[in-house]
C-alpha positions as CSV (number, residue, x, y, z in Angstrom):
1,X,-8.6,28.0,-14.3
2,X,-5.0,27.3,-13.9
3,X,-4.8,28.4,-10.2
4,X,-7.3,26.1,-9.4
5,X,-5.5,22.8,-10.8
6,X,-1.9,23.9,-9.2
7,X,-3.9,24.1,-5.7
8,X,-5.4,20.7,-6.5
9,X,-2.6,19.2,-7.7
10,X,-1.1,20.6,-3.8
11,X,-3.5,19.7,-2.2
12,X,-3.7,16.3,-3.8
13,X,0.2,15.3,-3.2
14,X,0.1,17.2,0.5
15,X,-2.3,14.2,0.8
16,X,0.0,11.5,-0.2
17,X,2.6,12.8,1.9
18,X,0.5,12.5,5.0
19,X,-0.8,9.2,4.0
20,X,2.9,8.2,3.9
21,X,3.2,9.9,7.8
22,X,0.3,8.0,8.9
23,X,1.8,4.4,7.6
24,X,4.7,5.2,9.2
25,X,3.3,6.2,12.7
26,X,1.0,2.8,12.7
27,X,3.9,1.0,11.6
28,X,6.0,2.6,14.6
29,X,3.3,1.5,16.8
30,X,2.5,-2.4,15.8
31,X,7.0,-2.7,16.3
32,X,6.4,-1.1,19.9
33,X,3.3,-3.6,20.2
34,X,4.8,-6.8,18.8
35,X,8.3,-6.0,20.9
36,X,6.0,-5.6,24.5
37,X,4.1,-9.4,23.8
38,X,7.0,-10.6,22.6
39,X,8.8,-9.2,26.5
40,X,5.5,-10.8,27.9
41,X,6.5,-13.7,26.2
42,X,10.0,-14.3,27.4
43,X,8.3,-14.0,31.2
44,X,5.9,-16.2,31.3
45,X,8.6,-18.9,29.7
46,X,10.9,-17.9,32.6
47,X,8.4,-17.8,35.4
48,X,7.1,-21.9,33.6
49,X,10.8,-22.9,33.9
50,X,11.3,-21.7,37.5
51,X,8.4,-23.1,38.5
52,X,10.1,-26.5,36.8
53,X,12.6,-26.0,39.1
54,X,11.2,-25.4,42.2
55,X,9.0,-28.7,41.8
56,X,12.1,-30.8,41.2
57,X,13.7,-29.4,43.8
58,X,11.0,-30.8,46.1
59,X,9.5,-27.1,46.2
60,X,6.4,-25.6,46.4
61,X,3.4,-26.8,43.8
62,X,2.8,-22.9,41.7
63,X,2.3,-22.4,37.5
64,X,2.3,-19.5,35.4
């Protein structure tokens, strides 16, 4: 009977460790997605700035 309890406790501990690993991996994935989104927003903002500069100089009428 004790072997079953030890086995169950070990399985629970392994489950807790795996859950912590899964959460850490998901957090890393979200961080990467946030960085990519921030970079995309920065590119759009830069394109808008360039477009305004071109339009101010009498260049083409471009929109980002």
